[in-house]
C-alpha positions in Angstrom: 80.8 215.5 -63.1 77.4 216.0 -62.0 75.7 214.4 -59.0 73.3 211.8 -58.8 69.8 213.2 -57.7 67.9 210.4 -55.6 65.0 212.4 -54.4 63.5 215.4 -55.2 60.3 217.3 -53.4 58.7 220.6 -54.7 57.0 223.5 -52.6 54.7 226.3 -54.2 57.4 228.2 -55.6 60.7 226.1 -55.0 62.0 222.4 -55.1 65.0 220.1 -53.5 66.8 217.7 -54.5 68.5 215.4 -52.6 72.0 213.4 -54.0 73.3 210.0 -53.4 75.8 211.9 -50.9 73.5 213.4 -48.8 73.7 216.7 -49.9 70.8 219.1 -49.8 70.0 221.6 -53.0 67.2 224.3 -52.9 66.1 226.4 -55.9 63.4 229.7 -55.7 62.0 230.9 -53.3 64.6 232.5 -50.6 63.3 231.2 -47.0 61.6 228.1 -48.3 64.9 226.7 -49.8 67.3 227.5 -46.7 69.8 229.9 -48.6 68.5 232.5 -51.5 70.4 231.4 -54.2 70.7 228.2 -56.2 73.2 226.2 -53.9 73.6 223.7 -51.8 71.3 223.9 -48.4 73.8 221.4 -46.7 76.1 224.1 -46.8 74.0 225.6 -44.0 73.0 222.2 -42.4 76.3 220.5 -41.7 75.8 217.1 -42.0 73.9 214.3 -44.7 70.4 214.4 -45.4 68.8 210.7 -45.3 65.2 211.9 -46.4 63.4 215.8 -47.2 60.1 216.9 -47.4 58.9 220.4 -48.9 55.5 221.9 -48.3 53.6 225.2 -50.0 56.4 227.8 -48.5 59.0 225.5 -46.1 61.0 222.7 -46.3 62.3 219.9 -43.8 65.2 217.5 -43.9 66.6 215.1 -41.5 69.6 214.8 -40.9 71.6 210.8 -41.1 71.3 211.0 -37.2 67.5 210.9 -36.9 67.8 215.3 -36.4 64.3 217.0 -38.1 65.5 220.2 -39.4 62.7 222.6 -40.6 62.8 226.1 -42.4 61.0 228.3 -44.6 57.0 230.2 -43.5 56.0 229.4 -40.5 52.6 230.4 -39.0 52.4 231.7 -35.0 51.2 228.4 -34.3 55.1 226.6 -35.3 53.3 224.5 -38.1 57.0 223.7 -39.0 57.9 223.8 -35.2 59.3 226.8 -35.1 57.2 230.4 -34.4 57.4 232.9 -37.4 59.6 232.3 -40.7 63.0 229.9 -40.6 65.5 231.6 -42.9 68.0 228.7 -42.5 67.6 225.2 -41.6 67.5 225.0 -38.0 66.5 221.7 -35.3 63.1 221.0 -34.3 63.8 221.5 -30.5 60.3 219.8 -29.4 62.0 216.5 -31.0 65.8 216.6 -29.3 65.8 212.7 -28.5 63.8 211.6 -30.7 65.5 209.6 -34.1 63.4 210.9 -36.9 63.0 208.0 -39.5 59.9 210.1 -41.8 58.7 213.4 -42.3 56.0 214.6 -44.3 54.9 218.7 -44.4 51.2 219.8 -45.0 50.3 223.0 -45.7 49.6 223.7 -42.3 51.3 221.1 -39.7 54.1 218.8 -40.2 54.7 214.9 -39.6 57.5 213.3 -38.1 57.9 209.4 -36.8 60.4 207.7 -35.4 61.8 203.9 -36.2 59.3 202.4 -34.0 56.2 204.1 -36.2 55.3 206.5 -33.3 54.1 209.8 -34.6 
């Protein structure tokens, strides 16, 4: 029996699908989808995902505990919270202690908001 997908996001050469069980799947560009093959990205994360987003060359996911993980292409300015490319999902250290409730990845930036709406 297949998985029920409840959310999708896509970039330039990759796509993400989130199942109702909190499993995140990725297809396409190796760095942007987090693993390089048509497999579950959750294997790299090890946690249930509650929401996700994608931009042109990167992806982001929020775990059920509110941690923001990002991966893919990143500029020297750290537009996804890390310097340089990040091949596998990695917690954004700058948001340590913040329970992220929403995330949006733009072409050159990432926004996160907490449950109180603070961005």
